[in-house]
PDBQT receptor file of N, H, CA, C and O in Angstrom, charges set to zero:
ATOM      1  N   UNK A   1      93.484  75.421 100.751  1.00  0.00    +0.000 N 
ATOM      2  CA  UNK A   1      92.626  76.193 101.499  1.00  0.00    +0.000 C 
ATOM      3  C   UNK A   1      93.721  77.361 102.293  1.00  0.00    +0.000 C 
ATOM      4  O   UNK A   1      94.787  77.132 102.865  1.00  0.00    +0.000 OA
ATOM      5  N   UNK A   2      93.117  78.464 102.111  1.00  0.00    +0.000 N 
ATOM      6  H   UNK A   2      92.252  78.650 101.646  1.00  0.00    +0.000 HD
ATOM      7  CA  UNK A   2      93.830  79.311 102.943  1.00  0.00    +0.000 C 
ATOM      8  C   UNK A   2      93.177  79.619 104.289  1.00  0.00    +0.000 C 
ATOM      9  O   UNK A   2      91.951  79.722 104.321  1.00  0.00    +0.000 OA
ATOM     10  N   UNK A   3      93.939  79.784 105.468  1.00  0.00    +0.000 N 
ATOM     11  H   UNK A   3      94.936  79.701 105.442  1.00  0.00    +0.000 HD
ATOM     12  CA  UNK A   3      93.419  80.059 106.646  1.00  0.00    +0.000 C 
ATOM     13  C   UNK A   3      94.253  81.407 107.111  1.00  0.00    +0.000 C 
ATOM     14  O   UNK A   3      95.235  81.861 106.523  1.00  0.00    +0.000 OA
ATOM     15  N   UNK A   4      93.615  81.961 108.343  1.00  0.00    +0.000 N 
ATOM     16  H   UNK A   4      92.817  81.593 108.820  1.00  0.00    +0.000 HD
ATOM     17  CA  UNK A   4      94.232  82.998 109.030  1.00  0.00    +0.000 C 
ATOM     18  C   UNK A   4      95.152  82.438 110.049  1.00  0.00    +0.000 C 
ATOM     19  O   UNK A   4      94.710  81.989 111.106  1.00  0.00    +0.000 OA
ATOM     20  N   UNK A   5      96.541  82.450 109.741  1.00  0.00    +0.000 N 
ATOM     21  H   UNK A   5      96.901  82.815 108.883  1.00  0.00    +0.000 HD
ATOM     22  CA  UNK A   5      97.226  81.796 110.748  1.00  0.00    +0.000 C 
ATOM     23  C   UNK A   5      98.239  82.902 111.396  1.00  0.00    +0.000 C 
ATOM     24  O   UNK A   5      98.892  82.525 112.369  1.00  0.00    +0.000 OA
ATOM     25  N   UNK A   6      98.414  84.207 110.941  1.00  0.00    +0.000 N 
ATOM     26  H   UNK A   6      97.883  84.513 110.150  1.00  0.00    +0.000 HD
ATOM     27  CA  UNK A   6      99.234  85.070 111.395  1.00  0.00    +0.000 C 
ATOM     28  C   UNK A   6      98.532  86.363 111.523  1.00  0.00    +0.000 C 
ATOM     29  O   UNK A   6      97.728  86.704 110.656  1.00  0.00    +0.000 OA
ATOM     30  N   UNK A   7      98.786  87.104 112.550  1.00  0.00    +0.000 N 
ATOM     31  H   UNK A   7      99.439  86.827 113.255  1.00  0.00    +0.000 HD
ATOM     32  CA  UNK A   7      98.336  88.288 112.767  1.00  0.00    +0.000 C 
ATOM     33  C   UNK A   7      99.507  89.439 113.152  1.00  0.00    +0.000 C 
ATOM     34  O   UNK A   7      99.912  89.628 114.298  1.00  0.00    +0.000 OA
ATOM     35  N   UNK A   8      99.898  90.060 112.131  1.00  0.00    +0.000 N 
ATOM     36  H   UNK A   8      99.568  89.905 111.200  1.00  0.00    +0.000 HD
ATOM     37  CA  UNK A   8     101.097  90.862 112.454  1.00  0.00    +0.000 C 
ATOM     38  C   UNK A   8     100.723  92.236 112.678  1.00  0.00    +0.000 C 
ATOM     39  O   UNK A   8      99.976  92.814 111.888  1.00  0.00    +0.000 OA
ATOM     40  N   UNK A   9     101.253  92.866 113.835  1.00  0.00    +0.000 N 
ATOM     41  H   UNK A   9     101.859  92.396 114.477  1.00  0.00    +0.000 HD
ATOM     42  CA  UNK A   9     100.938  94.070 114.306  1.00  0.00    +0.000 C 
ATOM     43  C   UNK A   9     101.745  95.172 113.427  1.00  0.00    +0.000 C 
ATOM     44  O   UNK A   9     102.961  95.031 113.295  1.00  0.00    +0.000 OA
ATOM     45  N   UNK A  10     101.196  96.067 112.937  1.00  0.00    +0.000 N 
ATOM     46  H   UNK A  10     100.209  96.182 113.045  1.00  0.00    +0.000 HD
ATOM     47  CA  UNK A  10     102.021  97.207 112.135  1.00  0.00    +0.000 C 
ATOM     48  C   UNK A  10     101.520  98.467 112.558  1.00  0.00    +0.000 C 
ATOM     49  O   UNK A  10     100.509  98.560 113.254  1.00  0.00    +0.000 OA
ATOM     50  N   UNK A  11     102.190  99.451 112.163  1.00  0.00    +0.000 N 
ATOM     51  H   UNK A  11     103.012  99.376 111.597  1.00  0.00    +0.000 HD
ATOM     52  CA  UNK A  11     101.882 101.006 112.652  1.00  0.00    +0.000 C 
ATOM     53  C   UNK A  11     100.519 101.270 112.146  1.00  0.00    +0.000 C 
ATOM     54  O   UNK A  11      99.868 102.119 112.754  1.00  0.00    +0.000 OA
ATOM     55  N   UNK A  12      99.934 100.624 111.037  1.00  0.00    +0.000 N 
ATOM     56  H   UNK A  12     100.463  99.934 110.543  1.00  0.00    +0.000 HD
ATOM     57  CA  UNK A  12      98.824 100.894 110.490  1.00  0.00    +0.000 C 
ATOM     58  C   UNK A  12      97.758 100.140 110.956  1.00  0.00    +0.000 C 
ATOM     59  O   UNK A  12      96.667 100.325 110.416  1.00  0.00    +0.000 OA
ATOM     60  N   UNK A  13      97.855  99.307 111.873  1.00  0.00    +0.000 N 
ATOM     61  H   UNK A  13      98.741  99.156 112.312  1.00  0.00    +0.000 HD
ATOM     62  CA  UNK A  13      96.735  98.364 112.266  1.00  0.00    +0.000 C 
ATOM     63  C   UNK A  13      97.394  97.022 112.002  1.00  0.00    +0.000 C 
ATOM     64  O   UNK A  13      98.500  96.907 111.473  1.00  0.00    +0.000 OA
ATOM     65  N   UNK A  14      96.463  95.792 112.502  1.00  0.00    +0.000 N 
ATOM     66  H   UNK A  14      95.565  95.885 112.931  1.00  0.00    +0.000 HD
ATOM     67  CA  UNK A  14      96.890  94.389 112.147  1.00  0.00    +0.000 C 
ATOM     68  C   UNK A  14      96.843  94.062 110.725  1.00  0.00    +0.000 C 
ATOM     69  O   UNK A  14      96.039  94.618 109.977  1.00  0.00    +0.000 OA
ATOM     70  N   UNK A  15      97.767  93.084 110.280  1.00  0.00    +0.000 N 
ATOM     71  H   UNK A  15      98.420  92.633 110.888  1.00  0.00    +0.000 HD
ATOM     72  CA  UNK A  15      97.827  92.800 109.057  1.00  0.00    +0.000 C 
ATOM     73  C   UNK A  15      97.623  91.299 109.041  1.00  0.00    +0.000 C 
ATOM     74  O   UNK A  15      98.380  90.647 109.761  1.00  0.00    +0.000 OA
ATOM     75  N   UNK A  16      96.735  90.666 108.343  1.00  0.00    +0.000 N 
ATOM     76  H   UNK A  16      96.121  91.195 107.757  1.00  0.00    +0.000 HD
ATOM     77  CA  UNK A  16      96.717  89.335 108.318  1.00  0.00    +0.000 C 
ATOM     78  C   UNK A  16      96.654  88.601 106.870  1.00  0.00    +0.000 C 
ATOM     79  O   UNK A  16      95.652  88.356 106.199  1.00  0.00    +0.000 OA
ATOM     80  N   UNK A  17      97.880  88.351 106.614  1.00  0.00    +0.000 N 
ATOM     81  H   UNK A  17      98.694  88.550 107.160  1.00  0.00    +0.000 HD
ATOM     82  CA  UNK A  17      98.228  87.596 105.189  1.00  0.00    +0.000 C 
ATOM     83  C   UNK A  17      97.463  86.393 105.266  1.00  0.00    +0.000 C 
ATOM     84  O   UNK A  17      97.147  85.945 106.368  1.00  0.00    +0.000 OA
ATOM     85  N   UNK A  18      97.097  85.763 104.086  1.00  0.00    +0.000 N 
ATOM     86  H   UNK A  18      97.353  86.127 103.191  1.00  0.00    +0.000 HD
ATOM     87  CA  UNK A  18      96.678  84.402 103.633  1.00  0.00    +0.000 C 
ATOM     88  C   UNK A  18      97.872  83.499 104.017  1.00  0.00    +0.000 C 
ATOM     89  O   UNK A  18      99.040  83.842 103.835  1.00  0.00    +0.000 OA
ATOM     90  N   UNK A  19      97.477  82.256 104.592  1.00  0.00    +0.000 N 
ATOM     91  H   UNK A  19      96.528  81.977 104.740  1.00  0.00    +0.000 HD
ATOM     92  CA  UNK A  19      98.396  81.283 104.500  1.00  0.00    +0.000 C 
ATOM     93  C   UNK A  19      97.648  79.841 104.538  1.00  0.00    +0.000 C 
ATOM     94  O   UNK A  19      96.453  79.646 104.763  1.00  0.00    +0.000 OA
ATOM     95  N   UNK A  20      98.498  79.031 104.305  1.00  0.00    +0.000 N 
ATOM     96  H   UNK A  20      99.469  79.190 104.123  1.00  0.00    +0.000 HD
ATOM     97  CA  UNK A  20      98.175  77.620 104.370  1.00  0.00    +0.000 C 
ATOM     98  C   UNK A  20      99.081  76.787 105.072  1.00  0.00    +0.000 C 
ATOM     99  O   UNK A  20     100.281  77.050 105.144  1.00  0.00    +0.000 OA
ATOM    100  N   UNK A  21      98.591  75.855 105.559  1.00  0.00    +0.000 N 
ATOM    101  H   UNK A  21      97.616  75.640 105.500  1.00  0.00    +0.000 HD
ATOM    102  CA  UNK A  21      99.517  74.629 106.424  1.00  0.00    +0.000 C 
ATOM    103  C   UNK A  21      99.638  73.387 105.686  1.00  0.00    +0.000 C 
ATOM    104  O   UNK A  21      98.625  72.767 105.361  1.00  0.00    +0.000 OA
ATOM    105  N   UNK A  22     100.794  72.979 105.399  1.00  0.00    +0.000 N 
ATOM    106  H   UNK A  22     101.617  73.482 105.663  1.00  0.00    +0.000 HD
ATOM    107  CA  UNK A  22     101.094  72.036 104.548  1.00  0.00    +0.000 C 
ATOM    108  C   UNK A  22     101.939  71.130 105.494  1.00  0.00    +0.000 C 
ATOM    109  O   UNK A  22     102.720  71.651 106.290  1.00  0.00    +0.000 OA
ATOM    110  N   UNK A  23     101.769  69.577 105.404  1.00  0.00    +0.000 N 
ATOM    111  H   UNK A  23     101.135  69.153 104.757  1.00  0.00    +0.000 HD
ATOM    112  CA  UNK A  23     102.476  68.832 106.064  1.00  0.00    +0.000 C 
ATOM    113  C   UNK A  23     103.364  68.047 105.191  1.00  0.00    +0.000 C 
ATOM    114  O   UNK A  23     102.948  67.530 104.154  1.00  0.00    +0.000 OA
ATOM    115  N   UNK A  24     104.492  67.959 105.565  1.00  0.00    +0.000 N 
ATOM    116  H   UNK A  24     104.830  68.379 106.407  1.00  0.00    +0.000 HD
ATOM    117  CA  UNK A  24     105.788  67.302 104.572  1.00  0.00    +0.000 C 
ATOM    118  C   UNK A  24     106.183  66.062 105.565  1.00  0.00    +0.000 C 
ATOM    119  O   UNK A  24     107.008  66.257 106.457  1.00  0.00    +0.000 OA
ATOM    120  N   UNK A  25     105.592  64.827 105.391  1.00  0.00    +0.000 N 
ATOM    121  H   UNK A  25     104.921  64.669 104.666  1.00  0.00    +0.000 HD
ATOM    122  CA  UNK A  25     106.049  63.914 106.269  1.00  0.00    +0.000 C 
ATOM    123  C   UNK A  25     105.428  64.281 107.600  1.00  0.00    +0.000 C 
ATOM    124  O   UNK A  25     104.207  64.356 107.740  1.00  0.00    +0.000 OA
ATOM    125  N   UNK A  26     106.267  64.501 108.543  1.00  0.00    +0.000 N 
ATOM    126  H   UNK A  26     107.258  64.440 108.429  1.00  0.00    +0.000 HD
ATOM    127  CA  UNK A  26     105.649  64.781 109.823  1.00  0.00    +0.000 C 
ATOM    128  C   UNK A  26     106.018  66.214 110.051  1.00  0.00    +0.000 C 
ATOM    129  O   UNK A  26     105.954  66.646 111.203  1.00  0.00    +0.000 OA
ATOM    130  N   UNK A  27     106.350  66.900 109.193  1.00  0.00    +0.000 N 
ATOM    131  H   UNK A  27     106.401  66.550 108.258  1.00  0.00    +0.000 HD
ATOM    132  CA  UNK A  27     106.995  68.453 109.561  1.00  0.00    +0.000 C 
ATOM    133  C   UNK A  27     105.642  69.498 108.932  1.00  0.00    +0.000 C 
ATOM    134  O   UNK A  27     105.125  69.347 107.825  1.00  0.00    +0.000 OA
ATOM    135  N   UNK A  28     105.330  70.356 109.757  1.00  0.00    +0.000 N 
ATOM    136  H   UNK A  28     105.750  70.478 110.657  1.00  0.00    +0.000 HD
ATOM    137  CA  UNK A  28     104.365  71.234 109.523  1.00  0.00    +0.000 C 
ATOM    138  C   UNK A  28     105.143  72.545 108.664  1.00  0.00    +0.000 C 
ATOM    139  O   UNK A  28     106.059  73.193 109.170  1.00  0.00    +0.000 OA
ATOM    140  N   UNK A  29     104.643  72.779 107.389  1.00  0.00    +0.000 N 
ATOM    141  H   UNK A  29     103.899  72.252 106.978  1.00  0.00    +0.000 HD
ATOM    142  CA  UNK A  29     105.152  73.898 106.577  1.00  0.00    +0.000 C 
ATOM    143  C   UNK A  29     104.197  74.920 106.515  1.00  0.00    +0.000 C 
ATOM    144  O   UNK A  29     103.043  74.567 106.272  1.00  0.00    +0.000 OA
ATOM    145  N   UNK A  30     104.479  76.376 106.721  1.00  0.00    +0.000 N 
ATOM    146  H   UNK A  30     105.417  76.662 106.918  1.00  0.00    +0.000 HD
ATOM    147  CA  UNK A  30     103.596  77.171 106.449  1.00  0.00    +0.000 C 
ATOM    148  C   UNK A  30     103.715  77.792 105.150  1.00  0.00    +0.000 C 
ATOM    149  O   UNK A  30     104.882  78.020 104.831  1.00  0.00    +0.000 OA
ATOM    150  N   UNK A  31     102.676  78.187 104.163  1.00  0.00    +0.000 N 
ATOM    151  H   UNK A  31     101.728  78.001 104.422  1.00  0.00    +0.000 HD
ATOM    152  CA  UNK A  31     102.754  78.825 102.930  1.00  0.00    +0.000 C 
ATOM    153  C   UNK A  31     102.188  80.255 103.327  1.00  0.00    +0.000 C 
ATOM    154  O   UNK A  31     101.073  80.324 103.844  1.00  0.00    +0.000 OA
ATOM    155  N   UNK A  32     102.759  81.120 103.148  1.00  0.00    +0.000 N 
ATOM    156  H   UNK A  32     103.665  81.063 102.727  1.00  0.00    +0.000 HD
ATOM    157  CA  UNK A  32     102.319  82.499 103.224  1.00  0.00    +0.000 C 
ATOM    158  C   UNK A  32     101.932  83.094 101.932  1.00  0.00    +0.000 C 
ATOM    159  O   UNK A  32     102.670  82.793 100.994  1.00  0.00    +0.000 OA
ATOM    160  N   UNK A  33     100.951  83.860 101.680  1.00  0.00    +0.000 N 
ATOM    161  H   UNK A  33     100.352  84.104 102.443  1.00  0.00    +0.000 HD
ATOM    162  CA  UNK A  33     100.715  84.347 100.481  1.00  0.00    +0.000 C 
ATOM    163  C   UNK A  33      99.847  85.650 100.455  1.00  0.00    +0.000 C 
ATOM    164  O   UNK A  33      99.072  85.726 101.408  1.00  0.00    +0.000 OA
ATOM    165  N   UNK A  34      99.813  86.598  99.646  1.00  0.00    +0.000 N 
ATOM    166  H   UNK A  34     100.443  86.536  98.871  1.00  0.00    +0.000 HD
ATOM    167  CA  UNK A  34      98.976  87.910  99.681  1.00  0.00    +0.000 C 
ATOM    168  C   UNK A  34      97.789  87.603  98.509  1.00  0.00    +0.000 C 
ATOM    169  O   UNK A  34      98.253  87.529  97.371  1.00  0.00    +0.000 OA
ATOM    170  N   UNK A  35      96.775  87.473  98.590  1.00  0.00    +0.000 N 
ATOM    171  H   UNK A  35      96.399  87.534  99.514  1.00  0.00    +0.000 HD
ATOM    172  CA  UNK A  35      95.784  87.263  97.597  1.00  0.00    +0.000 C 
ATOM    173  C   UNK A  35      94.869  88.365  97.442  1.00  0.00    +0.000 C 
ATOM    174  O   UNK A  35      93.690  88.248  97.778  1.00  0.00    +0.000 OA
ATOM    175  N   UNK A  36      95.385  89.538  96.905  1.00  0.00    +0.000 N 
ATOM    176  H   UNK A  36      96.343  89.633  96.632  1.00  0.00    +0.000 HD
ATOM    177  CA  UNK A  36      94.491  90.508  96.628  1.00  0.00    +0.000 C 
ATOM    178  C   UNK A  36      93.905  90.503  95.294  1.00  0.00    +0.000 C 
ATOM    179  O   UNK A  36      94.269  89.587  94.555  1.00  0.00    +0.000 OA
ATOM    180  N   UNK A  37      93.144  91.272  94.885  1.00  0.00    +0.000 N 
ATOM    181  H   UNK A  37      92.848  92.015  95.485  1.00  0.00    +0.000 HD
ATOM    182  CA  UNK A  37      92.258  91.440  93.446  1.00  0.00    +0.000 C 
ATOM    183  C   UNK A  37      93.535  91.823  92.453  1.00  0.00    +0.000 C 
ATOM    184  O   UNK A  37      93.445  91.488  91.272  1.00  0.00    +0.000 OA
ATOM    185  N   UNK A  38      94.380  92.320  92.782  1.00  0.00    +0.000 N 
ATOM    186  H   UNK A  38      94.453  92.592  93.741  1.00  0.00    +0.000 HD
ATOM    187  CA  UNK A  38      95.278  92.878  91.790  1.00  0.00    +0.000 C 
ATOM    188  C   UNK A  38      96.803  92.903  92.280  1.00  0.00    +0.000 C 
ATOM    189  O   UNK A  38      97.072  93.276  93.422  1.00  0.00    +0.000 OA
ATOM    190  N   UNK A  39      97.902  92.448  91.278  1.00  0.00    +0.000 N 
ATOM    191  H   UNK A  39      97.684  92.145  90.350  1.00  0.00    +0.000 HD
ATOM    192  CA  UNK A  39      99.179  92.170  91.732  1.00  0.00    +0.000 C 
ATOM    193  C   UNK A  39      99.850  93.815  91.352  1.00  0.00    +0.000 C 
ATOM    194  O   UNK A  39     101.001  94.147  91.636  1.00  0.00    +0.000 OA
ATOM    195  N   UNK A  40      99.149  94.429  90.872  1.00  0.00    +0.000 N 
ATOM    196  H   UNK A  40      98.214  94.159  90.642  1.00  0.00    +0.000 HD
ATOM    197  CA  UNK A  40      99.821  96.044  90.759  1.00  0.00    +0.000 C 
ATOM    198  C   UNK A  40      99.566  96.833  91.824  1.00  0.00    +0.000 C 
ATOM    199  O   UNK A  40      98.483  96.984  92.389  1.00  0.00    +0.000 OA
ATOM    200  N   UNK A  41     100.676  97.363  92.094  1.00  0.00    +0.000 N 
ATOM    201  H   UNK A  41     101.556  97.240  91.635  1.00  0.00    +0.000 HD
ATOM    202  CA  UNK A  41     100.790  97.927  93.428  1.00  0.00    +0.000 C 
ATOM    203  C   UNK A  41      99.803  99.268  93.320  1.00  0.00    +0.000 C 
ATOM    204  O   UNK A  41      99.055  99.558  94.254  1.00  0.00    +0.000 OA
ATOM    205  N   UNK A  42      99.863 100.014  92.168  1.00  0.00    +0.000 N 
ATOM    206  H   UNK A  42     100.471  99.779  91.409  1.00  0.00    +0.000 HD
ATOM    207  CA  UNK A  42      99.004 101.101  91.801  1.00  0.00    +0.000 C 
ATOM    208  C   UNK A  42      97.550 100.892  91.939  1.00  0.00    +0.000 C 
ATOM    209  O   UNK A  42      96.794 101.829  92.194  1.00  0.00    +0.000 OA
ATOM    210  N   UNK A  43      97.121  99.604  91.766  1.00  0.00    +0.000 N 
ATOM    211  H   UNK A  43      97.735  98.843  91.559  1.00  0.00    +0.000 HD
ATOM    212  CA  UNK A  43      95.711  99.615  91.895  1.00  0.00    +0.000 C 
ATOM    213  C   UNK A  43      95.095  99.088  93.060  1.00  0.00    +0.000 C 
ATOM    214  O   UNK A  43      93.929  98.696  93.027  1.00  0.00    +0.000 OA
ATOM    215  N   UNK A  44      95.914  99.042  94.269  1.00  0.00    +0.000 N 
ATOM    216  H   UNK A  44      96.861  99.360  94.295  1.00  0.00    +0.000 HD
ATOM    217  CA  UNK A  44      95.514  98.788  95.609  1.00  0.00    +0.000 C 
ATOM    218  C   UNK A  44      95.764 100.180  96.306  1.00  0.00    +0.000 C 
ATOM    219  O   UNK A  44      96.489 101.117  95.973  1.00  0.00    +0.000 OA
ATOM    220  N   UNK A  45      94.895 100.000  97.419  1.00  0.00    +0.000 N 
ATOM    221  H   UNK A  45      94.306  99.239  97.690  1.00  0.00    +0.000 HD
ATOM    222  CA  UNK A  45      94.950 101.425  98.358  1.00  0.00    +0.000 C 
ATOM    223  C   UNK A  45      96.455 101.353  98.853  1.00  0.00    +0.000 C 
ATOM    224  O   UNK A  45      97.155 100.341  98.853  1.00  0.00    +0.000 OA
ATOM    225  N   UNK A  46      96.793 102.546  99.247  1.00  0.00    +0.000 N 
ATOM    226  H   UNK A  46      96.224 103.368  99.247  1.00  0.00    +0.000 HD
ATOM    227  CA  UNK A  46      98.055 102.799  99.849  1.00  0.00    +0.000 C 
ATOM    228  C   UNK A  46      98.406 102.010 101.100  1.00  0.00    +0.000 C 
ATOM    229  O   UNK A  46      99.433 101.350 101.258  1.00  0.00    +0.000 OA
ATOM    230  N   UNK A  47      97.349 102.180 102.020  1.00  0.00    +0.000 N 
ATOM    231  H   UNK A  47      96.515 102.716 101.891  1.00  0.00    +0.000 HD
ATOM    232  CA  UNK A  47      97.305 101.298 103.189  1.00  0.00    +0.000 C 
ATOM    233  C   UNK A  47      97.638  99.954 103.172  1.00  0.00    +0.000 C 
ATOM    234  O   UNK A  47      98.520  99.453 103.871  1.00  0.00    +0.000 OA
ATOM    235  N   UNK A  48      96.804  99.254 102.226  1.00  0.00    +0.000 N 
ATOM    236  H   UNK A  48      96.088  99.660 101.658  1.00  0.00    +0.000 HD
ATOM    237  CA  UNK A  48      97.320  98.007 102.054  1.00  0.00    +0.000 C 
ATOM    238  C   UNK A  48      98.592  97.792 101.633  1.00  0.00    +0.000 C 
ATOM    239  O   UNK A  48      99.151  96.931 102.311  1.00  0.00    +0.000 OA
ATOM    240  N   UNK A  49      99.317  98.293 100.689  1.00  0.00    +0.000 N 
ATOM    241  H   UNK A  49      98.862  98.993 100.137  1.00  0.00    +0.000 HD
ATOM    242  CA  UNK A  49     100.562  98.209  99.990  1.00  0.00    +0.000 C 
ATOM    243  C   UNK A  49     101.531  98.457 101.266  1.00  0.00    +0.000 C 
ATOM    244  O   UNK A  49     102.571  97.803 101.337  1.00  0.00    +0.000 OA
ATOM    245  N   UNK A  50     101.194  99.416 102.296  1.00  0.00    +0.000 N 
ATOM    246  H   UNK A  50     100.349  99.948 102.238  1.00  0.00    +0.000 HD
ATOM    247  CA  UNK A  50     102.085  99.606 103.342  1.00  0.00    +0.000 C 
ATOM    248  C   UNK A  50     102.157  98.354 104.255  1.00  0.00    +0.000 C 
ATOM    249  O   UNK A  50     103.207  97.917 104.727  1.00  0.00    +0.000 OA
ATOM    250  N   UNK A  51     100.983  97.851 104.440  1.00  0.00    +0.000 N 
ATOM    251  H   UNK A  51     100.130  98.206 104.056  1.00  0.00    +0.000 HD
ATOM    252  CA  UNK A  51     100.696  96.459 105.243  1.00  0.00    +0.000 C 
ATOM    253  C   UNK A  51     101.573  95.399 104.553  1.00  0.00    +0.000 C 
ATOM    254  O   UNK A  51     102.239  94.653 105.270  1.00  0.00    +0.000 OA
ATOM    255  N   UNK A  52     101.610  95.307 103.549  1.00  0.00    +0.000 N 
ATOM    256  H   UNK A  52     101.069  95.913 102.966  1.00  0.00    +0.000 HD
ATOM    257  CA  UNK A  52     102.100  94.156 102.792  1.00  0.00    +0.000 C 
ATOM    258  C   UNK A  52     103.825  94.307 102.763  1.00  0.00    +0.000 C 
ATOM    259  O   UNK A  52     104.693  93.435 102.740  1.00  0.00    +0.000 OA
ATOM    260  N   UNK A  53     103.903  95.591 102.774  1.00  0.00    +0.000 N 
ATOM    261  H   UNK A  53     103.198  96.299 102.793  1.00  0.00    +0.000 HD
ATOM    262  CA  UNK A  53     105.516  95.888 103.067  1.00  0.00    +0.000 C 
ATOM    263  C   UNK A  53     105.864  95.451 104.505  1.00  0.00    +0.000 C 
ATOM    264  O   UNK A  53     106.884  94.812 104.762  1.00  0.00    +0.000 OA
ATOM    265  N   UNK A  54     104.939  95.842 105.446  1.00  0.00    +0.000 N 
ATOM    266  H   UNK A  54     104.110  96.361 105.237  1.00  0.00    +0.000 HD
ATOM    267  CA  UNK A  54     105.358  95.457 106.860  1.00  0.00    +0.000 C 
ATOM    268  C   UNK A  54     105.279  93.963 106.916  1.00  0.00    +0.000 C 
ATOM    269  O   UNK A  54     106.006  93.443 107.762  1.00  0.00    +0.000 OA
ATOM    270  N   UNK A  55     104.607  93.239 106.248  1.00  0.00    +0.000 N 
ATOM    271  H   UNK A  55     104.016  93.662 105.560  1.00  0.00    +0.000 HD
ATOM    272  CA  UNK A  55     104.598  91.763 106.522  1.00  0.00    +0.000 C 
ATOM    273  C   UNK A  55     105.693  91.298 105.769  1.00  0.00    +0.000 C 
ATOM    274  O   UNK A  55     106.188  90.289 106.270  1.00  0.00    +0.000 OA
ATOM    275  N   UNK A  56     106.218  91.670 104.780  1.00  0.00    +0.000 N 
ATOM    276  H   UNK A  56     105.816  92.490 104.373  1.00  0.00    +0.000 HD
ATOM    277  CA  UNK A  56     107.454  91.321 104.087  1.00  0.00    +0.000 C 
ATOM    278  C   UNK A  56     108.845  91.582 105.093  1.00  0.00    +0.000 C 
ATOM    279  O   UNK A  56     109.763  90.768 105.184  1.00  0.00    +0.000 OA
ATOM    280  N   UNK A  57     108.793  92.690 105.706  1.00  0.00    +0.000 N 
ATOM    281  H   UNK A  57     108.047  93.351 105.632  1.00  0.00    +0.000 HD
ATOM    282  CA  UNK A  57     109.812  92.858 106.818  1.00  0.00    +0.000 C 
ATOM    283  C   UNK A  57     109.551  92.038 108.099  1.00  0.00    +0.000 C 
ATOM    284  O   UNK A  57     110.519  91.799 108.821  1.00  0.00    +0.000 OA
ATOM    285  N   UNK A  58     108.460  91.635 108.406  1.00  0.00    +0.000 N 
ATOM    286  H   UNK A  58     107.674  91.829 107.819  1.00  0.00    +0.000 HD
ATOM    287  CA  UNK A  58     108.296  90.859 109.479  1.00  0.00    +0.000 C 
ATOM    288  C   UNK A  58     108.841  89.254 109.280  1.00  0.00    +0.000 C 
ATOM    289  O   UNK A  58     109.251  88.560 110.210  1.00  0.00    +0.000 OA
ATOM    290  N   UNK A  59     108.759  88.856 107.969  1.00  0.00    +0.000 N 
ATOM    291  H   UNK A  59     108.426  89.419 107.213  1.00  0.00    +0.000 HD
ATOM    292  CA  UNK A  59     109.082  87.561 107.787  1.00  0.00    +0.000 C 
ATOM    293  C   UNK A  59     110.498  87.470 107.443  1.00  0.00    +0.000 C 
ATOM    294  O   UNK A  59     110.953  86.329 107.362  1.00  0.00    +0.000 OA
ATOM    295  N   UNK A  60     111.357  88.548 107.206  1.00  0.00    +0.000 N 
ATOM    296  H   UNK A  60     110.987  89.474 107.272  1.00  0.00    +0.000 HD
ATOM    297  CA  UNK A  60     112.745  88.457 106.706  1.00  0.00    +0.000 C 
ATOM    298  C   UNK A  60     113.466  87.983 107.970  1.00  0.00    +0.000 C 
ATOM    299  O   UNK A  60     114.681  87.786 107.950  1.00  0.00    +0.000 OA
TER     300      UNK A  60
């Protein structure tokens, strides 16, 4: 199940990647994923691609 557990501020507005919380023993592990209808950059709106790039930089 994916939930909204991150709200990342970008110059283009807020970005909310999909994520799931998984427990390994007593440790909480976050799994962050982008679930768009296409994995092809050219098939997504440019604003969405820029927000995804901001999200990548946020988690580095």
